[in-house]
Backbone bond lengths (Angstrom), bond angles and torsions (degrees), N, CA, C in turn:
res aa  C-N    CA-C-N  psi(-1)  N-CA   C-N-CA  omega(-1)  CA-C   N-CA-C  phi
1 M - - - 1.440 - - 1.509 108.20 -
2 A 1.268 115.07 142.01 1.463 120.38 -175.11 1.526 110.86 -84.33
3 S 1.309 115.13 156.12 1.465 121.77 177.32 1.536 108.55 -85.41
4 P 1.330 117.07 169.59 1.470 119.17 177.73 1.526 113.23 -55.38
5 I 1.337 118.06 -39.20 1.471 119.79 -179.32 1.527 110.62 -65.27
6 G 1.329 116.81 -37.33 1.465 120.51 176.64 1.514 111.63 -64.43
7 H 1.340 116.12 -42.00 1.465 119.75 -179.96 1.530 112.17 -66.15
8 V 1.315 116.57 -42.05 1.472 119.06 -179.97 1.529 110.32 -65.89
9 A 1.323 117.39 -42.92 1.471 120.42 179.33 1.528 110.76 -63.48
10 F 1.329 116.75 -45.64 1.459 120.75 -178.91 1.527 110.47 -66.70
11 G 1.334 116.54 -39.05 1.469 120.62 177.13 1.520 112.01 -63.70
12 A 1.334 116.81 -40.16 1.465 120.47 177.85 1.524 110.64 -64.57
13 A 1.325 116.46 -41.10 1.467 120.03 179.22 1.528 110.57 -64.13
14 A 1.330 116.89 -43.87 1.469 120.31 178.57 1.527 110.44 -63.24
15 A 1.329 116.01 -42.65 1.469 119.95 -179.27 1.519 111.49 -64.51
16 V 1.321 117.63 -40.00 1.467 120.40 -178.91 1.521 110.79 -66.07
17 V 1.326 117.23 -38.92 1.468 119.70 178.39 1.522 110.02 -62.63
18 V 1.324 117.17 -46.17 1.471 120.45 -179.86 1.521 110.75 -68.73
19 A 1.326 117.16 -39.49 1.468 119.87 178.88 1.528 110.90 -61.02
20 R 1.315 116.74 -42.99 1.469 119.66 179.26 1.524 111.08 -67.34
21 A 1.325 116.74 -39.64 1.463 120.35 -179.27 1.525 112.19 -67.13
22 T 1.328 116.78 -29.42 1.467 120.55 -177.68 1.524 112.79 -100.58
23 G 1.328 117.04 -5.11 1.462 120.00 179.57 1.519 114.05 81.68
24 A 1.332 117.71 13.33 1.468 120.34 177.72 1.526 109.24 -68.13
25 P 1.321 117.74 136.03 1.465 120.11 -178.03 1.526 112.24 -78.03
26 D 1.338 115.00 158.20 1.461 119.59 171.08 1.518 108.52 -64.89
27 S 1.302 116.20 139.89 1.460 120.21 177.18 1.515 108.63 -165.51
28 A 1.318 115.11 163.76 1.462 119.55 174.84 1.525 109.64 -61.62
29 A 1.319 117.05 -34.22 1.469 120.67 179.42 1.527 111.00 -63.77
30 L 1.328 117.42 -39.17 1.471 120.54 178.52 1.518 110.00 -60.85
31 W 1.321 117.10 -52.37 1.463 121.90 -174.24 1.521 111.95 -71.01
32 T 1.323 117.78 -42.87 1.461 120.93 179.66 1.527 110.54 -66.68
33 G 1.323 115.74 -45.39 1.464 119.83 178.75 1.518 112.26 -61.77
34 A 1.323 117.02 -39.51 1.467 120.76 178.64 1.523 110.78 -65.50
35 A 1.322 117.17 -42.53 1.469 120.32 179.71 1.530 110.71 -63.59
36 V 1.313 116.76 -45.66 1.470 120.66 -179.86 1.523 110.58 -65.08
37 A 1.325 116.92 -48.24 1.464 120.61 -177.98 1.528 111.84 -60.56
38 S 1.323 116.37 -36.92 1.467 119.77 -175.54 1.529 113.37 -69.73
39 I 1.317 118.41 -16.84 1.471 119.59 179.74 1.526 113.39 -110.94
40 I 1.313 118.35 -1.22 1.468 120.64 -179.18 1.531 112.63 -52.46
41 P 1.331 120.95 -45.41 1.466 118.43 -179.22 1.527 114.45 -61.21
42 D 1.314 117.84 -23.02 1.465 120.34 -179.52 1.526 113.36 -89.74
43 L 1.317 117.98 6.30 1.461 119.30 176.44 1.524 111.32 -64.07
44 D 1.330 116.40 -16.36 1.466 119.33 178.03 1.524 113.05 -70.23
45 V 1.317 118.94 -6.51 1.471 120.50 176.59 1.524 110.84 -69.40
46 I 1.313 116.58 -14.81 1.465 120.78 177.78 1.530 110.85 -71.19
47 L 1.322 117.36 -29.76 1.467 121.00 -174.64 1.529 113.72 -56.39
48 P 1.348 120.11 -46.87 1.463 118.40 177.82 1.532 113.47 -62.98
49 L 1.317 116.43 -26.39 1.462 119.77 179.56 1.521 112.35 -68.85
50 V 1.336 116.62 -21.80 1.468 120.63 179.55 1.526 111.38 -108.44
51 G 1.345 116.65 17.85 1.452 120.18 170.97 1.512 117.70 106.59
52 F 1.325 118.27 -5.24 1.460 120.24 179.05 1.532 110.13 -83.37
53 S 1.319 116.16 164.00 1.459 121.80 -179.87 1.524 111.02 -64.85
54 E 1.338 115.94 143.08 1.469 120.10 175.99 1.521 111.01 -64.69
55 R 1.322 117.88 -18.16 1.464 121.41 179.84 1.526 111.90 -70.69
56 L 1.323 117.96 -8.44 1.465 119.15 174.67 1.520 111.63 -74.27
57 H 1.352 115.79 -18.78 1.464 118.53 175.14 1.521 108.15 -69.91
58 R 1.306 115.80 141.74 1.462 123.23 -179.01 1.513 112.28 64.01
59 N 1.299 115.91 44.80 1.453 119.91 172.20 1.521 108.04 -122.32
60 A 1.290 118.21 -111.76 1.464 121.26 -173.56 1.528 113.27 -54.72
61 T 1.327 117.44 -41.87 1.464 119.48 -175.92 1.527 113.14 -70.69
62 H 1.313 116.59 -11.22 1.462 120.54 179.05 1.528 111.72 -105.48
63 S 1.316 115.69 27.00 1.471 120.09 179.05 1.524 110.06 -113.39
64 L 1.310 114.88 153.50 1.469 119.67 178.55 1.533 112.21 -66.60
65 P 1.352 120.05 -33.94 1.466 117.90 173.43 1.535 112.61 -60.49
66 F 1.332 117.28 -36.48 1.460 119.77 175.90 1.532 109.91 -65.03
67 A 1.333 116.63 -42.48 1.468 120.20 177.89 1.517 110.37 -59.11
68 A 1.341 116.66 -42.04 1.465 120.23 178.62 1.527 110.64 -62.65
69 L 1.325 117.14 -39.70 1.466 121.22 178.04 1.531 110.52 -64.11
70 V 1.326 116.81 -45.35 1.471 120.86 179.09 1.528 110.10 -61.67
71 I 1.314 116.78 -43.28 1.464 120.53 179.86 1.525 109.88 -63.87
72 G 1.319 117.04 -44.75 1.468 120.63 179.69 1.513 112.41 -61.70
73 V 1.325 116.95 -48.67 1.466 121.04 178.80 1.528 110.01 -64.34
74 G 1.323 116.39 -40.70 1.464 119.96 178.33 1.517 112.55 -61.71
75 L 1.334 116.42 -44.32 1.469 119.65 178.59 1.522 111.19 -62.53
76 W 1.326 116.10 -41.75 1.463 119.86 178.43 1.533 109.95 -62.27
77 A 1.347 117.10 -47.18 1.464 121.09 -178.00 1.529 111.22 -63.71
78 I 1.309 116.19 -42.54 1.466 119.88 179.20 1.523 110.22 -61.46
79 H 1.324 116.34 -43.54 1.466 120.50 -179.99 1.533 110.79 -63.26
80 Q 1.332 117.07 -37.35 1.463 121.09 -179.06 1.522 112.40 -72.92
81 L 1.320 116.57 -40.15 1.465 120.34 -172.98 1.520 113.28 -84.29
82 A 1.297 115.96 -58.52 1.459 120.50 -177.75 1.517 107.40 -163.36
83 P 1.308 116.84 103.00 1.468 118.87 -178.93 1.533 111.28 -52.50
84 Q 1.311 115.21 132.82 1.457 121.92 -179.87 1.527 108.90 -108.33
85 P 1.315 116.48 157.14 1.464 119.46 175.38 1.523 110.84 -58.88
86 T 1.315 116.19 143.10 1.462 121.74 -177.24 1.521 112.07 -56.46
87 G 1.326 118.21 -41.27 1.464 121.00 -179.59 1.511 112.48 -60.40
88 L 1.315 117.05 -39.22 1.459 121.43 178.61 1.526 110.37 -64.72
89 V 1.307 117.22 -45.43 1.468 121.57 179.74 1.528 110.16 -64.02
90 L 1.312 117.48 -42.14 1.473 119.81 177.44 1.524 111.79 -63.82
91 A 1.311 117.53 -33.89 1.468 120.89 176.49 1.526 110.26 -64.70
92 W 1.336 116.58 -40.96 1.464 120.20 177.11 1.527 110.91 -64.66
93 V 1.318 116.84 -40.11 1.473 120.62 177.64 1.531 109.66 -62.35
94 A 1.320 117.23 -41.90 1.471 120.57 178.07 1.522 110.66 -61.62
95 A 1.327 117.46 -39.94 1.463 120.74 178.47 1.528 110.54 -64.00
96 L 1.319 117.14 -41.52 1.471 120.56 177.54 1.522 110.57 -62.24
97 L 1.312 116.92 -49.60 1.468 120.68 -177.43 1.528 112.20 -67.53
98 S 1.330 116.30 -24.61 1.466 119.13 177.77 1.526 111.31 -62.08
99 H 1.319 116.95 -28.89 1.470 120.51 -179.99 1.527 110.40 -59.59
100 Y 1.314 116.24 -46.42 1.461 120.88 -178.10 1.532 110.68 -65.43
101 A 1.307 115.93 -43.88 1.468 120.10 -179.54 1.533 110.24 -62.48
102 L 1.326 117.04 -45.99 1.460 119.92 -178.35 1.526 111.42 -66.09
103 D 1.321 117.44 -39.34 1.464 118.91 177.95 1.526 111.74 -62.96
104 V 1.324 117.26 -39.63 1.464 119.33 179.72 1.523 110.50 -65.22
105 V 1.325 117.61 -47.37 1.470 119.44 -174.12 1.525 113.50 -78.74
106 T 1.334 118.02 -10.90 1.467 119.91 177.19 1.528 112.08 -108.57
107 T 1.310 117.23 5.99 1.463 121.04 175.10 1.510 108.13 -104.11
108 G 1.323 115.46 120.20 1.456 120.73 -177.29 1.512 112.37 -101.57
109 P 1.318 115.28 -172.22 1.460 120.24 -175.83 1.532 114.33 -65.03
110 T 1.330 118.61 -28.30 1.465 119.24 179.61 1.522 110.20 -60.95
111 L 1.317 117.16 -51.43 1.464 120.48 177.55 1.521 111.44 -73.30
112 G 1.323 116.70 -38.09 1.463 120.60 -178.64 1.507 112.33 -58.54
113 K 1.310 117.04 -43.61 1.468 120.98 -179.03 1.522 112.18 -72.34
114 L 1.315 117.14 -18.79 1.466 120.88 175.31 1.528 111.57 -86.35
115 G 1.337 116.67 0.89 1.458 120.39 -179.72 1.509 114.61 87.35
116 W 1.343 117.27 16.09 1.457 121.08 -179.24 1.531 112.40 -101.69
117 G 1.327 116.78 20.60 1.454 119.12 173.70 1.523 109.86 -68.67
118 V 1.298 117.03 -175.26 1.468 121.68 -175.97 1.529 109.20 -99.85
119 P 1.352 117.94 118.94 1.459 121.89 -177.59 1.536 112.09 -83.23
120 L 1.310 116.94 66.09 1.465 121.43 -173.25 1.529 113.43 -55.87
121 L 1.320 117.92 -31.79 1.465 120.69 -173.83 1.529 113.38 -103.68
122 W 1.336 117.35 9.60 1.463 120.06 177.74 1.516 109.03 -58.81
123 P 1.291 122.51 139.26 1.461 132.15 6.35 1.535 113.43 -93.20
124 F 1.321 116.91 8.36 1.456 120.74 -175.72 1.524 113.21 -81.52
125 S 1.317 116.25 -20.75 1.458 121.11 -178.98 1.525 108.61 -148.38
126 R 1.324 115.64 147.65 1.465 120.41 176.68 1.529 111.59 -90.05
127 R 1.312 117.12 -3.78 1.467 120.32 -177.45 1.524 110.48 -60.68
128 R 1.326 114.01 138.61 1.465 121.00 176.86 1.520 108.28 -117.07
129 F 1.298 115.50 134.15 1.460 121.76 -174.00 1.526 110.58 -98.86
130 Y 1.322 115.52 138.38 1.455 123.93 175.40 1.521 106.98 -161.89
131 T 1.306 116.14 171.86 1.457 120.55 -177.62 1.530 110.84 -113.69
132 R 1.291 115.47 155.18 1.473 119.38 177.96 1.523 111.61 -70.80
133 R 1.312 115.51 -34.91 1.465 120.92 178.60 1.524 108.55 -127.19
134 P 1.317 116.67 103.64 1.467 118.90 -178.52 1.521 111.87 -58.54
135 F 1.322 115.34 144.32 1.454 123.67 -178.56 1.522 109.45 -86.91
136 L 1.313 117.02 123.97 1.465 125.44 174.07 1.524 115.46 70.95
137 V 1.327 119.19 -8.03 1.464 120.84 179.58 1.522 108.99 -132.17
138 P 1.336 116.89 158.25 1.460 118.31 175.48 1.523 110.37 -72.37
139 D 1.323 116.87 166.25 1.460 121.74 175.40 1.523 107.28 -71.62
140 R 1.312 116.08 100.05 1.466 121.54 -173.08 1.525 111.87 -85.82
141 A 1.328 115.16 150.35 1.451 121.89 169.47 1.535 107.56 -91.59
142 K 1.307 116.76 175.36 1.457 121.42 178.77 1.524 109.35 -64.07
143 S 1.318 116.42 135.24 1.464 121.13 178.78 1.522 109.46 -64.30
144 Q 1.326 115.09 135.71 1.462 119.77 -178.41 1.525 112.97 -107.57
145 G 1.303 117.59 -0.64 1.457 118.29 -179.66 1.511 111.70 167.17
146 L 1.320 114.64 -168.46 1.458 121.43 -176.65 1.520 112.12 -61.22
147 G 1.314 117.65 -37.64 1.465 120.51 179.73 1.521 111.75 -61.00
148 D 1.341 116.55 -43.53 1.467 120.41 177.91 1.523 110.99 -65.12
149 L 1.336 116.18 -41.65 1.468 119.76 179.54 1.526 110.48 -61.78
150 L 1.323 117.48 -44.47 1.464 120.50 179.89 1.528 111.49 -64.29
151 R 1.328 117.21 -37.36 1.473 120.80 176.82 1.524 109.68 -64.33
152 E 1.332 117.13 -42.95 1.460 120.86 179.85 1.538 111.34 -65.85
153 V 1.322 116.49 -40.02 1.465 120.02 176.72 1.528 109.64 -61.41
154 W 1.327 117.03 -44.72 1.465 121.03 178.76 1.529 110.83 -61.04
155 E 1.338 117.28 -47.26 1.466 120.65 179.75 1.528 110.71 -59.12
156 D 1.324 116.88 -42.49 1.463 119.89 178.50 1.525 111.37 -66.97
157 A 1.334 116.71 -38.60 1.468 120.44 179.19 1.523 110.96 -63.07
158 V 1.315 116.82 -32.34 1.459 121.49 -178.47 1.523 112.05 -86.39
159 R 1.328 118.14 -33.47 1.466 120.31 -172.07 1.518 114.47 -106.12
160 I 1.321 118.14 -39.37 1.467 120.49 -175.25 1.528 111.36 -93.09
161 V 1.321 117.16 -46.03 1.468 121.11 -175.09 1.532 112.63 -58.93
162 P 1.334 120.50 -45.25 1.472 118.44 -179.91 1.534 113.32 -60.90
163 L 1.314 117.05 -39.68 1.469 120.13 177.78 1.528 110.63 -63.60
164 C 1.318 116.34 -43.54 1.466 120.52 178.87 1.527 111.03 -67.10
165 A 1.324 117.11 -38.59 1.469 120.44 177.31 1.521 110.60 -62.27
166 L 1.310 116.87 -38.11 1.461 120.61 176.91 1.530 110.68 -61.84
167 V 1.317 116.83 -42.11 1.471 120.86 177.62 1.526 110.13 -62.02
168 V 1.326 116.94 -44.21 1.471 120.80 179.83 1.526 110.40 -64.19
169 I 1.326 117.43 -43.07 1.475 120.90 179.44 1.520 110.61 -63.97
170 L 1.324 116.86 -45.15 1.463 119.60 177.13 1.524 111.18 -61.82
171 G 1.343 115.56 -33.48 1.460 120.44 176.84 1.525 113.04 -62.29
172 E 1.324 116.41 -27.91 1.468 120.65 177.74 1.532 111.34 -67.63
173 F 1.318 116.46 -27.57 1.458 120.34 179.11 1.526 112.21 -87.97
174 W 1.324 116.59 -13.14 1.468 122.23 -177.91 1.521 108.39 -96.58
175 R 1.276 117.10 85.13 1.468 120.72 -179.97 1.491 110.44 -132.18
């Protein structure tokens, strides 16, 4: 599973690709919206801090029906507040969906067999998705504390962020 820095970098890369494909301009709204959208599924990490089970992480918020709900509510809110260009909104959607893709490809069999895969089809299916060989990261075990989190952030900064930065830089030439 990727760290917050990995998700933000991957979300920015996904957003830049969609922004360039749709002609959306660079703006603070593009980058801020992509960063926020890319971490929305992990907002459930707050639940254990207020007394709920840690097993609530990676459940409903990591499902495609939840993503559809977030997209629907987001589209409604955007339309009510200040209509945004379609390309910008699609870039934000790409950043949100990048979270699910990155979690699947960075979750290996160690976490998968413990039930920490990604429940993309919840509540319709209990199946959890993960890969046999995680992409760009080692097969991680469940984080046990701040030390594990810092190690994961470092690994993502070294392995995921440079690849995403390359995509963003190449996106600057694609206009």
